[in-house]
C-alpha positions, -999 to 999 in steps of 0.1 A, spaced: -379 59 750 -361 92 741 -349 112 771 -371 142 762 -402 120 763 -392 107 797 -388 144 808 -423 152 795 -438 122 814 -420 133 846 -434 168 842 -469 154 836 -467 130 866 -454 157 889 -481 182 880 -509 156 879 -504 149 916 -521 183 921 -542 186 890 -546 162 861 -563 189 839 -534 214 844 -509 186 838 -527 178 805 -528 215 796 -491 220 802 -482 187 784 -502 198 754 -486 232 753 -451 217 755 -460 193 727 -474 221 705 -442 241 710 -421 212 698 -444 207 667 -439 243 657 -402 237 655 -407 215 624 -416 246 605 -395 272 623 -364 254 637 -344 286 641 -372 304 661 -356 294 695 -326 311 710 -292 295 714 -289 278 748 -267 303 767 -250 276 787 -241 257 755 -227 284 732 -235 262 702 -255 277 673 -273 243 667 -283 238 703 -314 259 709 -343 263 732 -379 275 733 -399 281 764 -435 271 774 -449 280 808 -421 273 833 -402 249 810 -373 251 787 -374 228 756 -339 220 744 -333 209 709 -307 205 682 -311 216 646 -296 190 622 -300 203 587 -337 203 581 -345 181 612 -351 191 648 -342 168 676 -357 176 710 -333 163 737 -346 177 770 -375 194 788 -361 213 819 -377 235 845 -365 271 840 -355 275 876 -329 247 873 -294 261 872 -273 244 845 -237 245 837 -223 238 802 -213 203 812 -250 197 823 -261 206 788 -236 182 773 -247 154 796 -284 160 788 -275 158 751 -254 127 755 -282 109 774 -306 115 746 
């Protein structure tokens, strides 16, 4: 299973402990944001910690969705809470794990 899907499951499971309906709502919003990237891959901003034009992010709720643009394809590699502090090496590690 790709790393980003594992992240999404972890988000859902964590939130579902308090509310299954809110967990479903957030999971649906995150999934919808990633589907939009198929048509608008450059809509997100460059991940500031990465400084790589092809590594980008969009946000949904309290979550950052990290993805890479490869030609006409979009590859989502992580879903991270926006409060999490990341260093450039953290981004590289998340990308390598995917």
